[in-house]
C-alpha positions in Angstrom: 135.0 131.0 37.1 134.3 133.5 39.9 135.2 136.4 37.5 132.5 135.1 35.1 129.9 134.9 37.9 130.8 138.4 39.0 130.5 139.8 35.5 127.1 138.1 34.7 125.4 137.8 38.0 122.4 140.1 37.1 121.7 138.0 33.9 121.9 134.8 36.0 119.5 136.1 38.6 117.0 137.2 35.9 117.2 133.8 34.1 116.6 132.1 37.5 113.6 134.2 38.2 112.1 133.7 34.7 112.7 130.0 35.1 110.9 129.9 38.5 107.9 131.9 37.1 107.6 129.5 34.1 107.8 126.5 36.3 105.2 127.9 38.7 102.9 128.7 35.9 103.2 125.2 34.4 102.5 123.4 37.7 99.9 125.8 38.9 97.9 125.9 35.6 97.8 122.1 35.3 96.1 121.8 38.7 93.0 123.8 37.8 90.0 122.3 36.2 88.1 124.6 34.0 84.4 124.1 33.4 83.6 125.6 30.1 79.9 124.8 29.6 76.8 123.8 31.4 75.7 121.0 29.2 73.3 118.5 30.6 74.3 114.9 30.9 71.9 112.2 29.9 72.3 110.6 33.3 71.1 113.7 35.1 67.5 112.8 34.4 66.0 109.9 36.3 63.6 108.5 33.7 66.1 108.7 30.8 68.6 106.4 32.6 66.4 103.4 31.9 65.9 104.3 28.3 69.7 104.8 27.8 70.5 101.5 29.5 67.9 99.7 27.5 69.3 101.1 24.3 72.8 100.0 25.3 71.7 96.5 26.2 69.7 96.0 23.0 72.3 97.5 20.7 74.7 95.4 18.7 78.2 95.0 20.0 80.7 97.6 18.8 83.0 94.9 17.4 82.0 91.4 16.6 84.5 88.6 16.1 84.9 87.2 12.7 82.3 84.5 11.9 83.3 81.2 10.4 82.7 81.1 6.6 79.9 78.6 6.7 78.7 77.5 10.1 77.0 74.1 10.1 73.6 74.1 11.7 73.2 72.8 15.2 72.8 69.1 15.1 69.7 67.6 16.6 69.9 65.7 19.8 70.1 61.9 19.8 67.0 60.0 18.6 65.8 59.3 22.1 65.3 63.0 22.8 63.7 64.0 19.4 60.3 64.4 21.0 61.8 66.8 23.6 63.6 68.7 20.9 60.5 69.2 18.8 58.5 70.5 21.8 61.3 72.7 23.0 62.4 73.4 26.6 62.3 76.6 28.5 65.9 77.6 28.0 65.6 80.4 30.5 65.6 77.8 33.3 69.4 77.6 32.7 71.0 80.2 35.0 72.6 82.9 32.9 70.2 82.5 30.0 67.6 85.3 29.8 64.9 85.9 27.2 67.3 87.6 24.8 69.8 84.7 24.9 67.0 82.2 24.6 65.8 83.9 21.5 69.3 83.9 20.1 69.7 80.2 20.8 66.3 79.4 19.2 67.3 81.4 16.1 70.2 79.0 15.8 68.0 75.9 16.2 68.8 75.2 19.8 65.5 74.4 21.5 66.2 71.7 24.1 68.3 70.9 27.1 69.4 67.7 25.4 71.0 69.7 22.6 73.0 71.9 25.0 74.0 68.9 27.1 75.4 67.2 24.0 77.7 70.1 23.1 81.4 69.4 22.8 84.2 72.0 23.0 84.0 72.8 19.2 80.3 73.3 19.4 80.6 75.5 22.4 83.2 77.6 20.6 81.0 77.9 17.5 77.8 78.9 19.4 79.8 81.2 21.7 81.2 83.1 18.7 77.6 84.0 17.7 76.6 85.4 21.0 78.2 88.8 20.6 78.3 90.6 24.0 77.3 87.5 25.8 80.4 85.6 24.6 82.0 83.5 27.3 78.7 82.9 29.2 78.5 79.2 28.1 81.6 78.1 30.0 81.4 80.7 32.8 77.8 79.7 33.7 78.4 76.0 32.8 75.3 75.7 30.5 76.3 72.1 29.5 76.3 70.9 33.1 73.1 72.8 33.9 71.4 71.4 30.8 72.4 67.9 31.6 70.8 68.1 35.1 67.6 69.8 33.6 67.4 67.2 30.8 67.4 64.4 33.4 64.9 66.3 35.6 67.4 66.2 38.5 66.1 69.2 40.3 67.7 68.2 43.6 71.1 67.9 41.9 70.6 71.2 40.1 69.7 72.9 43.3 72.7 71.5 45.1 75.1 72.6 42.4 73.6 75.8 41.0 70.9 76.9 43.4 67.2 76.6 43.4 65.2 76.9 40.2 63.2 80.0 40.1 
């Protein structure tokens, strides 16, 4: 073995140096970040931020869950609350429901707190599947519990559990 090393030591040293140079180049080159252009980002401008964010908020979600083949219309509230349902409640009083969600609910025929308070798990799942990016808000913000208190005009109970009405 020592005879072999003595005979080929120059080739071994050259191979070792070449290997070290290649390793240094690989590790050194990967640590540098190269900026190849000076393109402007949309977020560099102050006024354009709001337009971009508004466009993102108003756009349709990238992927929507599969919709049921034929979704039954939202059933009206019990007969005692028919007058309230026809007049319609301000659904934005429910925390977590803004103007866009209120419009989406009205498009589905949901106009009163009594209707939301009467939702069962299946109805929550059906309506939740139609909310796109807002999916999950019904349970997370407890719309059914809030609607029950608002339907009963229990503002003290609502304030104690969900905070003051604005």
